[in-house]
C-alpha positions in Angstrom: 29.5 17.7 3.9 31.1 18.5 7.1 29.6 16.4 9.6 27.4 19.0 12.4 28.7 19.8 15.6 27.0 18.0 18.3 26.7 19.5 21.9 25.1 17.7 25.1 21.9 19.0 26.0 21.4 22.4 27.9 25.7 23.1 26.9 24.7 24.6 23.1 26.9 28.2 22.8 25.2 31.1 22.3 24.9 32.3 19.4 22.9 28.8 18.3 19.0 28.4 18.7 15.7 25.7 18.4 13.0 26.9 15.7 10.7 27.2 18.9 13.2 29.7 20.9 13.8 31.5 17.1 9.6 32.3 16.8 9.7 32.8 20.3 12.5 35.9 19.7 9.9 37.0 16.8 13.0 35.3 13.9 12.7 32.2 11.4 15.7 30.1 10.6 14.9 32.0 6.7 16.7 28.7 4.6 19.6 28.9 6.1 20.8 24.8 7.2 21.0 23.2 10.3 23.7 24.2 11.9 24.4 21.8 14.8 22.4 19.2 17.2 22.1 18.7 20.2 21.1 15.4 21.8 19.9 14.3 25.2 20.8 11.1 26.0 17.7 9.0 27.5 17.8 4.7 29.0 17.4 1.9 26.3 16.6 4.1 23.3 17.9 6.7 21.0 18.9 10.2 22.0 16.6 13.0 21.4 17.8 15.4 19.1 17.3 19.0 18.5 18.5 20.8 15.4 20.3 23.8 16.7 20.3 27.1 13.9 22.1 30.4 13.1 20.4 33.3 15.2 22.8 35.8 13.7 21.4 34.5 10.1 17.7 34.0 11.4 14.9 36.2 9.7 12.0 38.3 11.0 8.5 36.5 11.0 6.6 37.5 7.8 3.8 39.8 9.1 0.5 38.2 8.6 -1.8 39.3 6.0 -5.5 40.3 6.0 -5.7 37.2 3.3 -3.8 34.8 5.3 -6.3 35.9 8.3 -9.1 35.3 6.3 -7.4 31.8 5.4 -6.6 30.9 9.2 -10.3 31.7 10.1 -11.6 29.6 7.2 -10.0 26.4 8.3 -10.6 27.1 11.8 -14.0 27.2 11.2 -13.7 24.1 9.4 -12.1 22.1 12.1 -15.6 22.9 14.3 -18.0 21.9 11.5 -19.3 18.6 12.6 -19.8 16.1 9.7 -22.4 14.3 10.8 -24.8 17.2 11.9 -23.5 20.1 9.9 -23.5 22.0 13.4 -20.6 24.4 14.2 -19.7 22.6 17.7 -18.2 25.9 19.1 -14.8 23.9 19.7 -12.6 21.9 17.3 -13.8 18.4 16.8 -11.7 16.2 18.6 -9.7 13.8 15.4 -9.9 10.6 17.9 -14.0 11.0 18.0 -14.0 12.3 14.3 -17.5 14.4 14.9 -19.1 16.4 18.0 -19.5 14.7 21.0 -23.4 14.4 20.8 -22.8 13.0 18.1 -20.3 10.8 19.2 -22.1 9.8 22.3 -25.8 10.1 21.3 -28.8 10.0 24.1 -31.9 8.1 24.7 -33.4 10.9 21.8 -30.2 10.6 20.1 -28.0 13.3 19.2 -30.8 16.2 19.5 -31.1 14.9 23.0 -27.9 15.4 24.9 -27.7 16.4 28.3 -27.6 19.8 28.3 -30.8 20.1 26.0 -32.3 18.1 28.6 -31.7 20.6 31.2 
């Protein structure tokens, strides 16, 4: 196995792109191995590393099918459901709280008596 070519930050030649850059062009790596890497030096720590892929070997992004759209909608709905009160919070429940904001910080009348409902 040959060593990967290493380039300094912002000095990679044309024809290479990161995953995010490929995605912005509507492409994906498509099973190819990492072709090169970028290194950005940092003080007192190891360098930041970004892996590069060949653009000419990249494949188009697979289109979303109706079944994949439905699965994504179901997963996002599950992230909005509060496990404590079983209500749709209308936003993604923060992992740091684990519950919706009224359940995490109940008012004097419990989670139902939140500030928004008292107004």
